[in-house]
N, C-alpha and C positions, 0 to 999 in steps of 0.2 A: 430696204430689205435687209441689209447687213446689220442694222442696229438691233433687229429682233434676234438675230443669231447671237450677238454679243450678250444680250440680256440673259439668254439661256445658259451661256457658258459661265457667266458670273454666278448665277443661281446654283449651277452645278458645283462650282468651286467652293462656294460658301457652305453648301450642304455637305460636301466631302470633308471640309475642315471641321464642321460640327460633329460629324460622325467619327472622325479620328480622335477628337477631343473626348467624346463620350466613351470610346473604346479604351483610351488611356486611363480615364477615371475608373472605369469598371475593372480593369486589370489591377489597378492599384488597390481598390477596395477588396478584390478577390484575394490578394496577397494577405491583407490584414485579417480577413475572415478565416482564411486557411490557417494562419498563425494562431488565432484564438481557438480554433477547433483542435489543433495539436496540443495546445496548453491544457484544454479541458480533458483531452484523452490522457495526458500524462498525470494530471491531478487525480483522475479516476483510478488509474493504475496504482498510484501511491496509496490512495485510500483503501483500495482493494487489498493491497499487500499488508497494510496496517491491520485490517480486520481479519485477514487470514492468520497473521501472527498472534493477534489477540485471541482468536478462537483456539489456536494451538496451545496457548498458555492455559486457557480455561479447560481444555481437554485434559492436559497433564494434571492440572490442579484437581479436577473432578476425580480422576483416577486415583490420585494420592489420597484424596479425601475419603474415597470409598474403600481403598485398600492401603491404609497407612503402614502396614507391616511390609509392604513391597517397596517402601521408600529407599531403603539401603540398596536393594537390587536395581532400582531405577536409576539411582545416582551413579552407579558404576557401569551398568550395561545399557540401559535405555532401549532394550529390544522391543518392549511392548509399545512404547511411544513411536518408535520407528515403523512398526508394523501397522498400528491402528490409526494414530492421529496424523502422522506426517504425510502419508500419501493421500488421505481423504481431503486434507486441507491445502494441498499443493505447497507444502513447506519444503524449503531446502534443508533445514536442520531443526531439530527439536530435542532438547536434552535438559536434564536437571544436573546442576552442579552443587556439590556439598560445600558449605562454608563452615566457619567456626561457630561454636555455641548453638548447634542444632538449627542453624539457618541454612536455607537452600535458595538457589536461584534457578528459575526456569528460563531458558534461552529459546527463542523462536525466531527463525530467519525465513523470510519470504520475499523473493524477488529483490534482493539487495536491501531489504528493510529489516532491521534487527530490533527486537523488542525483548526486554528482560524484566522479570518480575520476581521480587524476593518474598519468601514466606518462611515461617518458622514452624517447627514441629517439636513441642515440648510436653513434658509430663508435669501437670500441676495437680497436687493433692490426689495423686493416684489416677487421675484422668488424663488421657492424652489429648492434646489440643493442637489443631492445625489452623494457622491463621496467617493472613498477609501481614508482613512487617509494616509498621507505620509508614505511610507514604507509598509503599508497595513497589516503587520503581528502584531499580538497581542500576547504578552507573559505574562502568568499569573505569 
């Protein structure tokens, strides 16, 4: 009679060991899955910040393209950009900086992501032209 009780105890001990091993493996895999989820969220936030900055640059460029006579005002005050483009696109800053030779740079910052684009505004044969500088990117 005592031999049947010992068989049940051994079975219970083996089952408990298997359950503990399965628990340890599932916790280890949960940690890896949680890490991948956090990485994906961070990548999504960076891409979102990039596209918000890109949209801010396009908003500023479209306004300058539509109203090129306002370029001097925008490069000094930037009030329209701050009122219209910046809050709608959730940007920390959006401004136009004047460079030499009628070149300008649009700066857009969104969630610690900075994007700069360079463009020129020139008068050629009596016609005023607004265009991206070759390459378009401006590195400080």
